[in-house]
C-alpha positions as CSV (number, residue, x, y, z in Angstrom):
1,X,7.6,2.1,16.0
2,X,10.3,2.9,13.5
3,X,13.0,0.6,12.1
4,X,15.6,2.2,14.5
5,X,13.3,1.7,17.5
6,X,12.8,-1.9,16.5
7,X,16.5,-2.4,16.2
8,X,17.0,-0.9,19.6
9,X,14.8,-3.7,21.1
10,X,17.4,-6.3,19.9
11,X,19.5,-5.6,22.9
12,X,16.8,-6.7,25.2
13,X,16.8,-10.3,26.5
14,X,13.2,-10.8,25.4
15,X,11.1,-9.5,22.5
16,X,8.6,-6.8,23.4
17,X,5.3,-8.4,24.2
18,X,3.5,-6.1,21.7
19,X,5.2,-7.5,18.6
20,X,3.1,-9.3,16.1
21,X,4.2,-12.9,15.3
22,X,5.7,-11.7,12.1
23,X,7.8,-9.1,13.8
24,X,8.7,-11.6,16.5
25,X,10.1,-13.9,13.8
26,X,12.2,-11.1,12.5
27,X,13.3,-10.2,16.0
28,X,14.4,-13.8,16.7
29,X,16.2,-14.0,13.4
30,X,18.1,-10.8,14.1
31,X,19.1,-12.2,17.5
32,X,20.6,-15.3,15.8
33,X,17.7,-17.6,16.6
34,X,17.0,-18.9,13.1
35,X,15.1,-22.0,14.4
36,X,12.8,-19.9,16.6
37,X,12.2,-17.5,13.7
38,X,11.4,-20.4,11.4
39,X,9.0,-22.0,13.9
40,X,7.1,-18.7,14.1
41,X,7.0,-18.2,10.4
42,X,5.6,-21.7,9.8
43,X,2.5,-20.6,11.8
44,X,1.9,-17.5,9.8
45,X,-0.3,-18.7,6.9
46,X,-0.4,-15.7,4.6
47,X,1.9,-13.8,2.2
48,X,3.8,-12.2,5.0
49,X,4.6,-15.6,6.5
50,X,5.7,-16.8,3.1
51,X,8.0,-13.8,2.6
52,X,9.6,-14.4,6.0
53,X,9.9,-18.1,5.3
54,X,11.5,-17.3,1.9
55,X,14.0,-14.9,3.6
56,X,14.9,-17.4,6.2
57,X,15.5,-20.2,3.7
58,X,17.6,-17.8,1.6
59,X,19.6,-17.0,4.6
60,X,20.0,-20.7,5.3
61,X,21.3,-21.2,1.8
62,X,18.4,-23.4,0.6
63,X,17.7,-21.3,-2.5
64,X,15.3,-23.7,-4.1
65,X,13.1,-23.8,-1.0
66,X,13.4,-20.0,-0.7
67,X,12.2,-19.7,-4.3
68,X,9.1,-21.8,-3.5
69,X,8.3,-19.5,-0.6
70,X,8.9,-16.3,-2.7
71,X,6.4,-17.6,-5.2
72,X,3.9,-18.4,-2.5
73,X,4.4,-14.8,-1.3
74,X,3.8,-13.5,-4.8
75,X,7.3,-11.9,-4.9
76,X,10.3,-12.1,-7.1
77,X,13.3,-13.8,-5.5
78,X,15.4,-11.3,-3.6
79,X,18.9,-10.7,-4.8
80,X,20.0,-7.9,-2.5
81,X,22.0,-8.6,0.7
82,X,20.3,-10.3,3.5
83,X,20.4,-7.3,5.8
84,X,18.7,-5.1,3.3
85,X,15.9,-7.7,2.8
86,X,15.6,-8.1,6.6
87,X,15.1,-4.3,6.9
88,X,12.6,-4.2,4.0
89,X,10.5,-6.9,5.7
90,X,10.6,-5.2,9.1
91,X,9.7,-1.8,7.6
92,X,6.8,-3.5,5.7
93,X,5.6,-5.0,9.0
94,X,5.9,-1.8,11.0
C-alpha cells in the first residue's frame, strides 16, 4: 500500500481490517478521532507506539508530554508541520 492508497481509505466509514494497530491509530487520527488513536497507541509498547504517542501529544499541544514520548522513541522532537509528520509516520509504517 502506498501513502496515496492509505489516504484513499480515509473516506471509508471503517478502517481496512488489514491495518496494523499502528496504522489504525494513524487512520483514526486522520479521521479526527484523536481519542481512539491515543487508545490504540497506548497499547503499542515499542518505539513505533512511542512515536505515534509523541505525535498525538504534539498535536494535542502537550509539548512536554510529547517530548517524553519522542525520547522514548529515540527521536528528536519534530518541528515540521503536523501533516508532514503524520505522512512520515505512515510512510515508515507502510
